[in-house]
C-alpha positions, -999 to +999 in steps of 0.1 A: +022+615+645+003+632+620+021+668+631+056+650+633+058+634+596+044+673+588+075+690+602+099+661+587+084+670+552+083+711+558+123+707+573+135+678+540+118+707+519+137+731+534+174+716+535+168+707+500+158+744+487+190+754+512+214+728+494+211+739+464+212+774+466+251+768+490+255+745+463+257+771+435+281+793+460+302+769+469+306+752+436+341+770+429+353+773+469+388+764+477+393+731+502+408+750+530+422+720+547+444+714+517+446+738+502+442+726+468+409+731+446+370+708+447+357+691+424+319+704+416+290+693+429+276+681+401+293+647+415+303+629+385+300+590+396+332+574+390+340+548+369+344+516+397+310+523+413+287+511+387+260+527+402+241+535+376+214+514+356+232+509+323+209+508+292+224+473+271+220+475+235+185+464+228+175+487+250+170+469+284+179+481+318+210+461+333+206+458+377+231+480+393+256+463+406+253+467+445+285+452+450+306+475+440+286+500+452+283+492+485+317+488+495+325+498+537+335+532+542+361+533+573+344+568+596+377+567+610+405+571+583+389+605+568+412+635+579+409+663+553+383+676+536+387+659+507+386+629+520+354+634+543+342+645+502+353+608+488+340+591+517+303+612+515+304+605+473+314+569+483+279+563+501+258+579+466+233+555+450+231+532+484+196+519+487+190+528+526+197+569+518+169+565+491+146+541+507+152+572+534+151+604+518+166+622+553+194+603+550+203+617+515+192+654+520+216+651+553+242+632+531+236+661+507+244+689+528+277+672+543+288+671+513+283+712+502+298+719+546+333+703+536+333+725+503+331+755+518+349+781+541+372+767+569+376+734+573+388+734+616+386+703+644+350+709+650+337+707+612+364+678+613+342+667+643+308+674+631+316+656+598+332+624+617+294+621+636+276+626+602+293+599+580+287+579+616+252+579+614+250+572+579+275+542+576+257+528+608+218+535+597+230+518+558+244+486+582+213+488+600+190+491+570+214+458+547+210+437+573+168+440+576+170+435+541+184+408+548+165+391+574+182+401+602+159+415+622+178+418+654+209+431+644+191+455+625+174+467+653+205+471+674+223+482+650+199+514+641+194+520+683+231+521+680+232+551+655+197+567+676+228+567+700+253+587+683+227+618+673+237+630+708+272+635+697+260+647+668+238+678+682+269+684+709+293+686+680+267+718+662+256+691+643+213+699+649+204+702+616+212+665+603+203+649+641+165+662+638+165+649+601+184+618+606+152+617+642+120+623+613+141+589+590+148+567+620+116+570+633+100+555+600+124+530+599+120+515+637+083+518+632+086+495+599+108+471+619+080+470+639+054+457+615+082+436+604+088+417+637+048+413+640+046+394+609+074+368+618+057+367+651+026+350+629+048+325+604+052+292+617+079+295+645+077+278+679+060+299+706+096+312+721+105+328+690+072+344+683+069+353+725+107+373+717+091+387+674+069+405+695+090+421+725+116+432+698+084+447+679+075+463+704+105+474+715+107+493+677+077+503+678+088+520+716+117+534+699+096+547+672+069+569+688+037+539+687+030+540+720-003+525+717+011+501+694+035+493+718+011+484+742-007+463+720+019+443+710+036+438+748+009+431+759+003+402+736+038+392+740+033+385+781-006+368+773+017+342+748+042+338+773+018+330+801+010+305+778+036+292+770+049+286+810+021+270+819+015+244+794+058+243+798+053+233+832+025+203+825+045+184+796+078+190+823+052+174+843+041+143+820+072+136+804+088+135+840+059+109+858+065+090+822+104+080+831+096+076+861+075+049+856+099+040+832+126+035+857+107+018+879+096-004+856+130-010+837+144-039+813+114-064+832+084-042+810+104-049+779+091-076+765+061-094+777+077-126+789+095-104+807+072-091+822+051-122+839+085-137+842+094-109+869+057-098+875+039-128+875+003-113+884+017-074+895+019-069+858-016-062+865-011-031+882+020-025+856-004-018+835-027+005+844+003+026+856+016+017+820-017+030+807-022+062+832+021+069+817+012+064+781-019+093+784+002+118+803+031+114+771+005+118+748-007+155+761+027+162+767+033+155+729-002+174+722+015+205+739+052+196+725+033+202+687+007+231+694+040+255+702+058+241+676+089+233+695+108+212+669+134+192+683+119+192+718+090+176+700+108+148+684+124+143+720+088+138+739+077+112+706+107+094+712+097+091+746+060+083+741+066+060+714+086+043+743+057+048+770+036+031+740+058+000+739+057-003+775+018-004+772+016-024+749+043-055+763+021-049+800-010-058+778-002-082+766+017-105+803-014-094+810-036-112+791-012-144+796-014-138+830-056-146+818-047-169+803-025-190+817-049-188+850-081-199+834-057-229+816-052-238+849-084-237+862-104-252+830-083-285+835-102-289+870-130-284+861-135-301+831-127-332+852-157-319+875-180-319+851-165-349+831-168-368+869-207-349+875-217-357+837-210-392+846-227-395+881-256-382+860-261-410+837-252-436+861-282-418+883-309-408+848-298-454+849-304-467+885-337-447+886-353-468+853-335-498+863-358-493+894-392-492+876-385-521+856-395-554+870-380-587+860-409-613+843-406-645+859-396-671+842-417-705+830-407-735+839-421-770+822-412-799+830-414-834+803-430-847+838-463-835+841-476-847+814 
């Protein structure tokens, strides 16, 4: 990649030198397309643009008014050399061209070209391809700057597709410079997509960001980073698919139990009335379903699934409510059986206690013998 950067820098320097020399000779050249004189290359900025930074009376620098500078440019409208010159000048001070100076060099060279010599149909086709390349790249740059990286990537891809048209129209020197700048832009997009994949977004969005990062790196000529990011995206996608299948199975099992149990499990009394001792079996199934939904919630939260997490949490809440109702119902059944068994048990215990008392009393009575009573009579005296 170092060789490509050095080559790109060399080409930019050579084009700048040639642009300076050509500008000196073409400043006073008449326009062949219309026969009218053309303004010199110095490009005075129209008053309506307001592109340059203005210095106020207190010495502070006012920000540029990008709303005026970045007006849309109609690629298909220009026909004459003057119209193309005006269109290229409309792109003056675009942030995209300032950041990627190769495109600014292309714009400068195009301004020189439309003012030099004859302007025939071939020139018109070539300059339209140049203008389309500049405009599309500006759109790609602004989309990425606004946070719409996907749109920026798509428009940058379309920009690269226009380079073949530019080459076939005789603009090889323009397409070479544009290719160097686009490589840097694609690499920048790859880094931004990769950074987005580290943010707190859902796993499907992370996978999509990594896939787009890999595509951007590939288009930018970064084969090693493309391979690395692609492997990470495939691994993360495989993990998500496995967890998603497990989550869906857990939810399906919990919903099947809820349908089987129905309204009879919404309250402890309804559960005991409808199922009697069968409530114990339902309670065991409810525990298993509740464990399944808890695991589904964990999986949804770990992948930051947003709305899907809330849906799974609602199912888990219903499962917990059913489990609580069946737990209370089971306790009621146990209490009822305990109460039923307690009454005869208490009666038997009471009778046995009384029998024990009577038996003890009888045993004591058999040991004690009654004393004979003395009988006295008065006649014995």
